[in-house]
C-alpha positions in Angstrom: 203.8 -72.7 20.0 201.5 -75.9 21.5 198.6 -75.5 19.4 200.5 -75.3 15.9 203.0 -78.2 17.4 199.6 -79.9 18.1 198.4 -79.6 14.9 201.0 -80.6 13.0 201.4 -83.7 15.5 197.3 -84.7 14.5 199.0 -84.4 10.5 201.3 -86.5 11.4 199.6 -89.0 12.6 196.9 -89.3 9.9 197.2 -92.0 7.2 198.2 -90.2 4.1 200.9 -87.8 5.5 202.3 -91.8 6.8 201.6 -93.2 3.1 203.2 -89.2 1.6 206.2 -89.0 4.1 207.2 -93.2 2.7 210.7 -92.4 1.4 209.9 -94.8 -1.8 206.7 -93.1 -2.4 208.9 -89.4 -2.6 211.8 -91.4 -5.0 209.1 -92.6 -6.8 206.7 -89.5 -7.0 210.2 -87.9 -7.6 211.3 -90.6 -10.4 207.6 -90.3 -12.2 208.5 -86.4 -12.4 211.7 -86.2 -12.9 210.8 -89.0 -16.7 207.9 -86.7 -17.6 209.5 -83.4 -17.7 213.2 -83.1 -16.5 214.2 -86.1 -18.8 216.2 -85.5 -22.0 214.1 -88.3 -22.8 210.7 -86.8 -21.5 207.3 -87.2 -22.2 207.0 -83.4 -23.4 209.8 -84.2 -25.9 208.5 -87.7 -27.1 205.2 -85.5 -27.7 207.0 -82.6 -29.8 209.1 -84.9 -31.7 206.1 -87.4 -32.7 203.9 -84.2 -34.0 207.1 -83.0 -36.2 207.1 -86.6 -37.2 203.0 -86.3 -38.0 203.5 -83.4 -40.6 206.7 -84.5 -41.8 204.9 -88.2 -42.7 201.8 -85.5 -44.6 204.7 -83.6 -46.9 205.6 -86.8 -47.5 203.0 -87.7 -49.0 202.3 -84.5 -50.3 205.7 -84.5 -52.0 204.6 -88.0 -53.9 201.8 -86.9 -55.3 203.6 -84.0 -57.0 206.4 -86.0 -58.2 203.8 -88.2 -59.3 201.5 -85.8 -61.1 204.9 -83.6 -62.4 206.1 -87.6 -64.0 202.8 -87.8 -65.9 203.3 -84.6 -67.3 206.6 -85.0 -67.9 205.6 -88.3 -69.7 202.8 -86.6 -71.9 205.5 -83.6 -73.3 207.9 -85.6 -74.4 205.9 -88.2 -76.1 203.4 -86.0 -78.3 205.2 -83.3 -79.8 201.7 -80.4 -79.6 201.2 -80.7 -76.4 204.6 -79.8 -75.5 204.2 -76.7 -77.6 201.1 -75.9 -76.0 203.4 -76.1 -72.3 205.5 -74.4 -73.4 202.8 -71.5 -75.3 201.2 -71.3 -72.3 203.4 -71.5 -69.3 206.3 -69.7 -70.7 204.1 -67.3 -73.4 206.9 -68.0 -76.1 206.2 -68.2 -79.6 207.4 -68.5 -83.1 208.8 -66.1 -85.2 206.4 -63.4 -86.4 203.3 -64.0 -84.4 202.0 -62.0 -81.4 201.3 -62.7 -78.0 198.2 -61.0 -76.4 197.8 -61.4 -72.8 194.3 -61.0 -71.5 193.9 -61.0 -67.4 189.8 -61.1 -66.6 189.1 -58.8 -63.5 187.4 -61.0 -60.5 184.5 -58.2 -58.9 
């Protein structure tokens, strides 16, 4: 028991123990741990939200490009009746009266 007590006293006399057992150091370390991991506004939550924001910004760019492509296609279809007919025939397999449509599918090997 005396040997254990002597070891504990020796550890208490070291400089690092004095710094680590300081109440201000303990409070600061506790505060940092609380803010990084446990708080509602923790670093981990902020990181997850930043990743989600990046993903949403990428999807915004994608959808803006799709909207501009669709607007261009809509403008072409409304300005030229031949392109509108071609689009309707190719996309929706529409036909005129008396016509027959044959669909040819290519098989990839």
